[in-house]
N, C-alpha and C positions, 0 to 999 in steps of 0.2 A: 125309353124307346131308342133304338139304335139309330144314330145319325147316318143318313145315306152317304156313302163315300164318294167323293167327286175327284179324288186324287189317289194315286198308288204309291207315290214317293214323297216322303217328307225330307226336305233338304236342310240340313243343319250346317250353318256356316257362320264365320265371324264377319262382322260388318265391313271389315277391311278387305275381305275377299269377295265383295259384291260383284265384281266384273267376272271373276271366275265362276261364281255361283250362277250368275245370269247366263253365262255361256253354257253351263251344264244343263240348266232348265230348258234353254232353247233347243238344244240338241235332243234331249229326251222327249220333249213335247212334239218335236217334229216327227218323232217315231211313234206318236200316239200314247206316250206314257204320261199320265197326268201327274203334275208335281205341285206341292204346296211349299211356298217359300215366303218368309217374312222379308220386308213388310207388305209385299204385293198382295197377299191373300188375307190380310187382317182386315176385317170390316171396320169401317169408320165408327168410332164411339165405343168399340167393344174392349174387353179386358185383354191386354196383350198376353198375359200368362195363360189365361183360360183358353184363348184361341189356339195357342201353341200346344197346350196339353191335349185339347180336343183333336187337333190335326194330327198329332203323333199317334193317338189312340186309333184314329180312323185311317191310318196308312198301312200299306202292306210291307213296305221297305223303308227303313231309316237309313238315309244316305248322308254320311258325315264327310264333309270336306276337311280333311286333316292337314292343317297348315300350321305354320308358326303362330299365326294370330288365333286360330281356333283352339290350339293346344293350351293356350293360357286363358281362354275365355270362360268365365264362370257361367254365363248363360248357356253356352254350348255344353259345358259339363252337365248342367242341370237337364238339358234336353236329352243327352246321352243316357243319363241315369233314368230318366222317365221312359225312354224307349226300351231300356233293359227291363224295367219293372213291368212293362206291357208285353214283354217277350216278343219283341219285334225282331225281324231279320235286320241286323245292323251291318252296313257295309262302309268301312272306312276307305275313302278314295284319296290317294296321294299323287301329287304331280312332281314331288321330289322327296328324297330320303329324309324322313323325320320320324322320331320315336314318340309314342304317346306320353303325355304327362301323367303323373300319378293320379291326377283328378279323374282320368277317363280309362287308364290302362286296364283296370279290372273289368270294366264293362265291355271292352272291345277285343280283349286278348284272344278269345275263341272265335272271333268273327273272320269271314273270308275277306281279306284285304285285296283291294284292287289298286295297282300301281300303274301310272301312266308316266313312266320316267323317260322312255326312249321311243314309245309308240304314240300315235295321235290319240288325244283324249276321246274323240269320237268313236274310235275302235273299241276302247275300253267301255264306253257307255253303251255300246251294242251288247256287250256282255251283261251289264247291269239291267238293261231292258229285258234280256232273256231271264235273268234271275227273277225279276218282278213277275213276269209271265208264269214262271214255275211256281213261285210262292202262291200266287193267286189261283192257280190250277191245282194246288196241292201235289205238285210233282217234285221229284229230286232236283236239287240245285245243280245246274250244269257245271262242268269242270272249267276252270279259268284257263284260257289259252296263255301260253308263255309269251312274253313280249319277244318279238322278232324284229329288231331294228333293221332298217334299210335306208338307203339314201332318200328315197321318196317319203318314207314315214318321218324321217328327221325333219325334212322340209316342212311337211304338214304340221308337225308338232310346233316348229318355230313360228309358223304363221298363225297357228291357233293362239299362241301367246301374244302375237301382234294384235290379234282380234280383240283382246281385252283392253286395248288402248287405241282410241280412234286415230291419233297421229301416228303411232307406231304401226298400226295396220296399213295405213296409207303408204308410209315409207317402205314398209316390208313388201307390199305389192310392187312398188317401183323397183325394188331390188330383184324381184323374180326375173324380170327381163334381162337385167345385167348378168345375173347368175347364169341364165340359159346361154348368153353369148359367151361368157367366160368358160363354161363347160364345153361348149362347142369348139372353142378355139384351143384350149389347153388340156382338156380332160380334167378329172378331179379325183385325187386320192386313189388312183388305180382303177377307177370304174371305166368301163368301156364307153367311149364317147358315143358310138353308134347306138348302143342300148339306151343311153340316157336321152338322146335326141328322140328316139322312137317313143319313149314314154313321156317326153317333155309336155306335150299338150295335155295328156291325161293328168299329169302331176299338177300343172297349172290349174286345171279345173278343180282338182281335189283341194288345192291350197286356197284358191280364191273363192271357190263356190262349193263348199263342203255340203251345203243343204240343197244343191241342185237336184230337182226332180228327175227321175229316170226318163221321163218323157221329153226332157230337154237334152238334145244331143251335144256331147262335148266335142267341139271341133275348133279349128284355128279361127274361124269367123267369130265364134262366141268369145274366145280368149281375147282376140283383138278388140272387140267391142268393149269388153269389161276393162281392159287396160286403158283404152282411150277414155272411157267415161270416168274412170278413177283418176286419170291424170287431170281431167278437167276439174274434178272435185278438189284435188290438191291445189290447183291453181286458184280456185275460188276461195278456198280456205285461207290461202296466203293473202288474197286481196281483201278479205273481210277482216282479217286480223283476229287476235285473241278475244276481242269483245270489249265493250265499254261497261266498266263496273257501275256507271250511272244509269245504265239501261239493261238491267238484268233480264228483262223480258225478251228483248231482242237477242241477247246472248243465248239464252235458253233455246229460243227458236232456232238459232243457227246450229247448235249442237244436237238438237232433236232431229234436224234435217240430215246432219252428218250421220247420226246413228241410224236413222231410217234408210239412208243410202247404203250404209255398210250392210245392213240386214238384207236389203234387196240384192246386194251384190252376192252375198253368201247363198241366196236362193236362185241366182242367175236370172233375176227378173229384170230384164233390160228396160222394159217400158216403165217400171217403177223408178229405176235408177235415173232415167231421163227426166221423169217428173220432178223428183227431188232436186235434181241439178237445176231445173227451170226455176223452182222455188228459191234455191240458194242464189241464183243469178239475179233474181228480182230483188233480193235484199241489198244489192249493191246500189239500187236506185234511191 
């Protein structure tokens, strides 16, 4: 009996790339694209290999995060071979220039590669979501848009990378305000200052809150709220310190709250951000 499919995308990645993989899944699932990712979706007590094989078989698209780590990973190579044998649509996704190893080159050489070298990852995942829809509706695969780098897109890409590191993300957001002032005073690499200032608020929303619902307007008030709350979080993070190795439960609680705050920030959920800050503040007592 065919197992009912609860996901469209199987995400193949090396364990070292778990932050990037988690970011990819978060963006796709915000768009309504169901994803399967290990170890999140492996049932307790089940066979790891069996669950992976079943998930690949029941996916529409096999998305490979092609990185230095996955390029040399034998488990990833096995997953790619299995996807090829099941005749799945394979999409290698790269965030930097890298050539496939001999282990996987044969299986992905004819695939449509998606690169996010100079444009935001979220934009390239929009295309992957469109591919998933086309595959499931048995339509032609849409043409991949050419990367079109811009000042705004470069900023968004930088802050997406910050988003894979809680401390880096916090420091990066603080840098947005400084960069905006610097651009306003001096200009930047030949860009027109006036044009940059006009798109400044929208850019900050895109950078800080890429998952903001369309129903939440992007304005200076929202940006100011987000910046102030994030500054409070940075202060609390400094007061709480890196954590006590003798109390791993408390340390985990702190980093869970930081992660939840950052997720709420990306969604522009001010109420949730304030709630997590209250919980963080309570940890000082």
